[in-house]
C-alpha positions as CSV (number, residue, x, y, z in Angstrom):
1,M,0.0,0.0,0.0
2,S,1.1,3.5,-0.7
3,L,1.8,5.8,2.2
4,T,-0.8,8.5,3.1
5,D,0.4,12.0,4.0
6,Q,0.0,11.2,7.7
7,E,2.1,8.1,7.3
8,I,4.8,10.1,5.3
9,A,4.9,12.6,8.2
10,Q,5.2,9.7,10.7
11,V,7.9,8.1,8.6
12,L,9.9,11.3,8.6
13,Q,9.6,11.6,12.3
14,I,10.9,8.0,12.7
15,A,13.8,8.7,10.3
16,C,14.8,11.8,12.3
17,L,14.5,9.9,15.6
18,L,16.6,7.0,14.3
19,E,19.3,9.4,13.1
20,A,19.4,11.3,16.3
21,S,19.4,8.2,18.5
22,T,22.2,6.4,16.7
23,A,25.7,6.9,18.1
24,K,27.3,8.1,14.9
25,P,30.8,9.5,15.3
26,G,30.9,13.2,16.0
27,N,27.2,13.7,16.1
28,V,24.8,14.4,18.9
29,S,23.2,11.2,20.3
30,P,22.1,10.0,23.8
31,G,24.9,10.9,26.2
32,R,26.9,12.6,23.5
33,E,26.0,16.3,23.3
34,F,27.5,19.7,22.7
35,E,27.2,22.7,25.0
36,D,24.8,24.5,22.6
37,L,23.1,21.4,21.1
38,K,21.4,18.7,23.2
39,Y,19.9,15.3,22.3
40,R,16.5,16.5,23.5
41,D,16.6,19.3,20.9
42,F,16.6,16.7,18.2
43,L,13.7,14.8,19.9
44,F,11.6,18.0,20.0
45,S,12.4,18.9,16.4
46,S,11.6,15.4,15.2
47,A,8.1,15.7,16.6
48,A,7.6,19.3,15.5
49,V,7.9,18.8,11.7
50,F,4.8,16.6,11.5
51,P,2.2,19.2,10.4
52,A,4.4,20.5,7.7
53,F,4.3,17.2,5.9
54,L,0.5,17.0,5.7
55,D,-1.6,18.0,2.7
56,L,1.5,17.7,0.5
57,E,-0.3,18.0,-2.8
58,Q,-1.6,21.4,-1.8
59,K,1.9,22.8,-0.9
60,S,5.0,23.7,-2.8
61,V,8.4,22.5,-1.7
62,G,9.2,26.0,-0.5
63,E,6.1,26.1,1.6
64,I,6.8,22.7,3.2
65,I,10.3,23.8,4.1
66,Y,9.2,27.1,5.6
67,Q,6.4,25.6,7.6
68,A,8.6,22.8,8.9
69,V,11.2,25.3,10.1
70,R,8.6,27.5,11.7
71,E,7.1,24.5,13.5
72,T,10.5,23.4,14.7
73,H,11.4,26.8,16.1
74,S,8.1,27.1,17.9
75,F,9.6,24.5,20.3
76,I,13.4,25.0,20.2
77,K,15.8,27.9,19.8
78,T,18.6,26.2,18.0
79,N,19.0,24.8,14.5
80,T,18.8,21.0,14.5
81,N,17.1,20.1,11.2
82,L,17.3,22.6,8.5
83,G,19.4,20.3,6.3
84,I,17.0,17.4,7.0
85,I,14.0,19.5,6.0
86,L,15.8,20.8,2.8
87,L,16.5,17.2,1.8
88,C,13.3,15.5,2.8
89,A,10.7,18.1,1.6
90,P,11.4,17.3,-2.1
91,L,11.4,13.6,-1.4
92,A,8.0,13.8,0.3
93,S,6.5,16.0,-2.3
94,A,7.7,13.8,-5.2
95,Y,6.3,10.8,-3.5
96,S,2.9,12.5,-3.1
97,R,2.8,13.5,-6.7
98,L,3.8,10.1,-7.9
99,R,1.1,8.6,-5.7
100,A,-1.5,10.9,-7.4
101,K,-0.7,9.6,-10.9
102,T,0.4,6.0,-10.2
103,E,-0.7,2.9,-8.2
104,I,2.5,2.8,-6.1
105,E,1.5,-0.6,-4.6
106,S,1.6,-2.1,-8.1
107,L,5.3,-1.2,-8.6
108,A,8.2,-3.4,-7.7
109,Q,10.6,-1.6,-5.4
110,S,13.2,-1.3,-8.1
111,E,10.7,0.4,-10.4
112,L,9.4,2.6,-7.6
113,V,12.9,3.9,-7.1
114,I,13.1,4.8,-10.8
115,Q,9.7,6.4,-11.0
116,L,10.2,8.3,-7.7
117,R,13.5,9.7,-9.0
118,K,11.9,10.7,-12.3
119,E,9.2,12.6,-10.4
120,L,11.8,14.2,-8.2
121,K,13.8,15.4,-11.2
122,L,10.6,17.0,-12.6
123,L,9.9,18.6,-9.3
124,L,13.4,20.0,-8.8
125,N,13.5,21.4,-12.3
126,N,10.3,23.3,-11.7
127,L,11.3,24.9,-8.4
128,D,10.6,28.6,-8.9
129,Q,11.4,32.0,-7.4
130,K,8.7,31.6,-4.8
131,D,10.2,28.4,-3.6
132,A,13.5,30.3,-3.3
133,E,11.8,33.0,-1.3
134,H,10.3,30.5,1.2
135,C,13.6,28.7,1.5
136,Y,15.5,31.9,2.2
137,Q,13.0,32.8,4.8
138,A,13.4,29.4,6.4
139,I,17.2,29.7,6.4
140,N,17.0,33.1,8.0
141,Y,14.3,32.0,10.5
142,S,16.4,29.0,11.6
143,K,19.5,31.2,12.2
144,A,21.6,28.5,10.7
145,G,25.2,29.2,11.5
146,N,28.2,29.3,9.1
147,L,26.1,30.1,6.0
148,K,28.1,32.6,4.0
149,E,26.7,34.9,1.3
150,V,26.4,33.5,-2.2
151,D,27.7,35.9,-4.9
152,Q,24.4,36.3,-6.7
153,A,22.0,35.2,-4.0
154,D,22.6,36.6,-0.6
155,I,20.1,34.8,1.7
156,S,19.5,38.0,3.6
157,E,17.8,39.5,0.5
158,K,14.7,38.6,-1.4
159,P,15.8,36.2,-4.1
160,E,15.6,37.1,-7.8
161,I,16.4,33.6,-9.0
162,T,14.7,30.2,-8.7
163,L,15.5,27.8,-5.9
164,L,17.3,25.4,-8.2
165,K,19.5,28.3,-9.6
166,A,20.3,29.3,-6.0
167,M,21.3,25.8,-5.2
168,K,23.5,25.7,-8.3
169,L,25.4,28.7,-6.9
170,A,26.2,26.7,-3.7
171,E,26.6,23.1,-5.1
172,K,30.4,23.1,-5.0
173,R,30.5,24.0,-1.3
174,D,27.4,22.4,0.1
175,N,26.4,18.7,-0.3
176,I,22.7,19.5,0.2
177,A,22.7,22.0,-2.6
178,F,24.6,19.4,-4.7
179,E,21.8,17.0,-4.2
180,Y,19.3,19.5,-5.5
181,T,21.3,20.1,-8.7
182,N,22.2,16.5,-9.3
183,N,18.9,14.8,-8.7
184,Y,20.0,13.4,-5.3
185,S,22.9,11.4,-6.7
186,I,24.5,11.0,-3.3
187,T,21.2,9.7,-1.8
188,F,20.0,7.5,-4.7
189,D,23.2,6.3,-6.4
190,Y,25.7,6.0,-3.6
191,A,24.1,5.9,-0.1
192,Y,20.8,4.1,-0.6
193,P,22.4,1.0,-2.4
194,R,24.9,0.8,0.5
195,F,22.1,1.1,3.0
196,K,20.5,-1.9,1.4
197,Q,23.7,-3.9,1.3
198,Y,24.3,-3.3,5.0
199,S,20.7,-4.2,5.7
200,Q,21.6,-7.7,4.5
201,K,24.7,-7.9,6.6
202,Y,23.5,-6.5,9.9
203,N,20.3,-7.1,11.9
204,E,20.6,-4.0,14.0
205,I,19.4,-0.8,12.4
206,E,22.0,1.2,14.4
207,K,24.8,-0.6,12.7
208,I,23.2,-0.2,9.3
209,I,22.9,3.5,9.8
210,I,26.4,3.9,11.2
211,M,28.1,2.0,8.3
212,T,26.1,3.9,5.7
213,F,27.0,7.1,7.5
214,L,30.7,6.2,7.3
215,E,30.4,5.3,3.6
216,I,29.0,8.7,2.9
217,L,31.5,10.5,5.0
218,A,34.4,8.6,3.5
219,E,33.4,9.5,0.0
220,Y,32.0,13.0,0.4
221,P,33.9,15.4,2.7
222,D,31.3,16.9,5.1
223,T,30.5,20.4,4.0
224,L,29.5,21.5,7.5
225,I,33.1,20.6,8.6
226,V,34.4,22.5,5.5
227,R,32.5,25.6,6.6
228,K,33.6,25.4,10.2
229,H,37.1,24.0,10.0
230,G,38.2,24.2,6.4
231,L,38.6,21.7,3.5
232,N,41.8,20.1,4.8
233,K,40.1,19.1,8.0
234,A,37.1,17.7,6.2
235,V,39.3,15.6,3.9
236,E,41.2,14.4,6.9
237,V,38.0,13.3,8.6
238,S,36.9,11.5,5.4
239,R,40.2,9.6,5.3
240,S,39.7,8.6,8.9
241,A,36.2,7.4,8.1
242,A,37.5,5.3,5.3
243,E,40.1,3.7,7.6
244,V,37.4,2.8,10.2
245,L,35.4,1.2,7.4
246,R,38.4,-0.8,6.3
247,S,39.1,-1.9,9.9
248,I,35.5,-3.1,10.4
249,N,34.9,-4.6,7.0
250,L,38.2,-6.3,6.3
251,E,39.8,-6.9,9.6
252,Q,36.5,-7.6,11.4
253,K,37.7,-5.6,14.4
254,D,35.2,-4.9,17.2
255,F,32.5,-2.7,15.8
256,W,31.7,-0.5,18.7
257,Q,35.3,-0.2,19.8
258,Q,36.2,1.3,16.4
259,I,33.2,3.6,16.4
260,E,33.9,4.9,19.9
261,K,37.5,5.5,19.0
262,F,36.6,7.6,16.0
263,D,34.0,9.5,17.9
264,Q,36.5,10.4,20.6
265,E,39.0,11.6,18.0
266,L,36.4,14.0,16.6
267,R,35.2,15.2,20.1
268,T,38.5,15.7,21.8
269,Q,39.9,18.1,19.3
270,A,40.1,21.8,20.4
271,E,37.0,22.6,18.3
272,K,34.5,19.7,18.2
273,V,34.3,18.3,14.7
274,N,30.7,17.4,13.8
275,P,29.8,15.8,10.5
276,G,26.4,17.5,10.5
277,T,25.7,17.5,6.7
278,T,26.4,13.7,6.6
279,A,23.9,13.3,9.4
280,D,21.3,15.2,7.3
281,L,22.1,12.9,4.3
282,I,21.7,9.7,6.3
283,T,18.3,10.9,7.5
284,A,17.2,11.4,3.9
285,V,18.5,7.9,3.1
286,I,16.5,6.3,6.0
287,F,13.4,8.3,4.9
288,L,13.9,7.1,1.3
289,A,14.3,3.5,2.3
290,I,11.0,3.6,4.2
291,L,9.2,5.4,1.3
292,I,10.4,2.6,-1.0
293,S,9.8,-0.4,1.3
294,G,6.9,0.8,3.3
295,K,6.1,0.5,7.0
296,K,7.0,-3.2,7.0
297,L,10.6,-2.1,7.0
298,I,10.2,-0.4,10.3
299,K,8.6,-3.6,11.7
300,N,11.7,-5.5,10.6
301,W,13.9,-3.1,12.5
302,A,11.8,-3.4,15.6
303,D,12.1,-7.2,15.7
């Protein structure tokens, strides 16, 4: 059965909760927090986005993004989920549009992936100036740190370009913008296939999430780290992630010992190194996996 809007909103909440609750190296999780960013902030924001993902067919992507950010900041003061919202709003909207024209339940999962991505490409290509305006409002409302001016699209001003063109200006320095301009190639072509592979190897959803997270981080230097600490540090962290993957996959070293060691390396540096963009991407991957497989996938994780 295809997912209703209510189920899509619930699925997004579950994806956010799983991401926040899994002890991924460098990120906030239970017992692992930053002075200005607590685990409970992620719990509150996971619940807060629900209304924004209802009535999807009546909303533009920009409207979904702006409402989700407004709902989030009616409960918390800090930015926890702007990247997640930016990534997941188009996925949810594309799914709802595909559902309106296709019997999703009649499609094999492999075909659903293809059709959903086609719908997503159509949606992204038709993002307009109004979507950009809503998105800029959301970014400013969230008070997201470390977002620099873009030469032709300062987010403090009313945009005069479409959202896709705005993302094009940022694609080389922001992995979320890169997803918009490349039809979610990281999510669909790289991360989701690896998420499925690890789902066959591990029974625990936490290990599936962490291994996919490391795969993304190893291949794509985290752009939040780039903004806060520079490209060299981001590349160094990616190399470390690749080494952890090698240790776990080839040498079969203790899983949690390797993860804890890497986490401590990131946290004990003078300035805490948080692969936050990679966390946003893994949330989108979890969300996509459930959209494709349905709620039965969550039941499998619960067993």
